[in-house]
C-alpha positions in Angstrom: -9.0 -15.4 10.6 -8.2 -12.3 8.6 -9.0 -12.8 4.9 -8.2 -9.4 3.4 -7.1 -5.9 4.3 -6.6 -2.6 2.6 -3.2 -0.8 2.4 -1.2 1.6 0.2 1.4 0.7 -2.4 4.9 2.2 -2.1 5.4 5.8 -1.2 3.4 8.9 -1.9 4.3 12.6 -1.2 2.0 15.6 -1.3 2.5 19.3 -0.3 0.3 22.1 0.8 0.6 25.7 2.1 -1.7 26.7 4.9 -1.4 30.2 6.3 2.2 30.4 5.1 3.2 27.2 6.8 4.4 24.5 4.4 3.2 21.0 5.0 4.9 18.0 3.3 3.1 14.7 3.8 4.8 11.4 3.1 3.1 8.0 3.4 4.6 4.5 2.8 3.5 0.9 3.0 5.3 -0.8 6.0 5.1 -4.4 7.2 6.4 -4.1 10.7 6.9 -1.5 13.5 10.6 -1.6 12.8 9.9 -0.6 9.1 7.6 2.2 10.4 10.3 3.6 12.7 13.0 3.4 10.0 10.7 5.3 7.6 10.0 8.0 10.2 13.7 8.4 10.9 14.4 8.6 7.2 11.8 11.4 6.7 12.9 13.2 9.9 16.5 13.2 8.7 15.5 14.4 5.2 13.6 17.3 6.8 15.8 17.8 9.8 15.4 21.6 9.5 11.6 21.4 9.7 9.7 22.8 12.7 7.9 19.5 13.2 7.8 16.0 11.8 4.5 14.6 13.2 3.5 11.0 12.4 1.1 8.1 13.0 1.2 4.5 11.9 -0.6 1.2 11.9 2.2 -1.2 11.3 0.5 -4.6 11.2 -2.3 -6.2 9.1 -4.6 -6.7 12.2 -4.4 -3.0 13.2 -3.1 -3.8 16.6 0.2 -1.8 16.5 -0.8 1.9 16.6 1.6 4.8 17.4 1.5 8.5 16.9 3.5 11.6 17.8 2.8 15.4 17.9 6.6 16.1 17.8 6.3 19.4 19.7 2.9 20.5 18.4 0.2 21.0 21.1 -1.0 17.7 22.5 -3.7 16.1 20.4 -3.4 18.4 17.4 -1.2 16.4 15.0 -0.4 12.7 15.7 -3.8 11.6 16.8 -5.7 13.4 13.9 -3.3 11.7 11.5 -4.0 8.3 13.1 -7.7 8.9 13.0 -7.6 9.6 9.2 -5.7 6.3 8.7 -8.3 4.4 10.7 -11.2 6.2 9.0 -9.9 5.0 5.6 -9.6 1.4 7.1 -5.9 1.2 6.1 -3.3 -1.1 7.7 0.5 -1.4 7.3 0.9 2.3 6.6 2.9 5.1 8.1 2.1 8.8 7.5 4.6 11.6 8.3 3.4 15.2 8.1 6.3 17.7 8.0 5.7 21.3 8.9 7.8 24.4 8.1 6.3 27.1 10.3 5.4 30.2 8.3 4.9 32.7 11.1 1.2 32.5 11.5 -0.2 30.5 14.4 -3.1 28.2 13.5 -4.5 27.5 16.9 -5.5 24.1 18.2 -8.5 23.7 15.9 -6.5 25.0 12.9 -3.7 22.6 13.5 -6.0 19.7 13.9 -7.7 20.5 10.6 -4.3 21.1 8.9 -2.8 17.8 9.9 -5.9 15.7 9.4 -6.5 17.4 6.0 -3.0 16.9 4.8 -3.1 13.2 5.8 -6.4 12.7 4.1 -5.3 14.3 0.8 -2.1 12.3 0.8 -3.9 9.0 1.4 -6.6 9.8 -1.2 -3.8 10.3 -3.7 -2.0 7.1 -2.8 -2.4 3.9 -4.8 -4.6 1.5 -2.8 -4.0 -2.2 -2.8 -6.2 -5.0 -1.4 -4.1 -7.6 0.4 -5.9 -10.9 -0.1 -4.8 -14.6 0.2 -3.5 -15.6 -3.2 -2.6 -18.8 -4.9 0.8 -18.6 -6.7 0.6 -20.7 -9.8 3.2 -22.1 -12.2 1.7 -22.1 -15.6 3.6 -23.8 -18.5 2.6 -23.3 -22.1 4.2 -23.8 -25.6 5.4 -20.8 -27.5 2.3 -20.8 -29.8 0.1 -20.2 -26.7 2.0 -17.3 -25.2 0.0 -14.5 -26.6 -3.3 -16.1 -25.8 -2.2 -16.8 -22.2 -1.0 -13.2 -21.8 -4.3 -11.8 -23.1 -6.1 -14.1 -20.6 -4.0 -12.8 -17.7 -4.8 -9.2 -18.7 -8.5 -10.0 -18.8 -8.5 -11.3 -15.2 -7.3 -10.2 -11.8 -4.2 -12.4 -12.3 -0.9 -10.7 -11.5 2.0 -11.8 -13.6 5.0 -12.2 -11.3 7.6 -13.7 -13.6 8.3 -15.3 -17.0 10.9 -17.9 -17.9 11.5 -18.7 -21.6 13.0 -22.2 -21.8 12.0 -25.1 -24.0 8.5 -24.0 -23.0 7.3 -20.8 -21.4 6.8 -20.8 -17.7 4.6 -18.0 -16.2 4.4 -17.4 -12.4 1.1 -15.7 -11.6 -0.8 -14.8 -8.4 -4.5 -15.2 -8.4 -7.1 -14.7 -5.6 -7.4 -18.0 -3.8 -11.2 -17.7 -4.0 -11.0 -17.5 -7.8 -8.3 -20.2 -8.3 -10.5 -23.0 -9.6 -12.4 -20.8 -12.0 -9.2 -19.2 -13.3 -7.5 -22.5 -14.0 -10.6 -24.0 -15.6 -11.1 -21.0 -17.9 -7.4 -21.0 -18.8 -7.5 -24.7 -19.8 -10.5 -24.0 -22.0 -8.9 -20.9 -23.6 -5.8 -22.9 -24.5 -7.6 -26.0 -25.5 -5.9 -28.0 -22.8 -2.4 -27.1 -24.0 -1.3 -25.9 -20.5 0.2 -27.4 -17.3 -0.6 -25.8 -14.0 1.0 -26.3 -10.6 0.2 -24.6 -7.3 3.3 -23.3 -5.6 2.1 -21.6 -2.4 -0.4 -19.3 -0.7 0.2 -15.9 0.9 -1.2 -12.4 1.2 -0.7 -10.5 -2.1 -1.3 -6.8 -2.9 -4.0 -6.8 -5.7 -4.5 -3.3 -7.2 -7.9 -1.8 -6.9 
């Protein structure tokens, strides 16, 4: 059973000029093949006047759904190199589109391969990485006097504060790594001298920043 996987957060765009050709690389987190295709269509429409919009994606967490396209570049010089970069960085649920505006100088097969793989690598290196891991979503209820102490504790740990409701008491919704749930709750109770109520709401994959 899959316990964790690495992906990117949101969307990242980078640009590079290689032998007068302009390369625009756009990557985005996707959670299905449908989302990947929609993103590719979006980028292709945005740069509809470009010479090529080459892409590759791994659209599921198990890395089973892989696709790529050279979009008119010589076979094997664009889409596959982009895909190999994604795989080498062990990323899942990510789509990368490399847009090229031809600058008049031919790069040759080797040059194209280096250009597309290099642009993909630079973009993914710049992207914010997240580790999707099974989390426990907790409901944490404290009195107003304990709010600052609770927030400081959240900041000191890997807990991700999802929401806050200010009612008669303050209710925090936080995501913590499932493996750290017991220790997190125990330390929180000690920190607040027992003046806290906790309730586990659910478990799911959550993107923890790294």
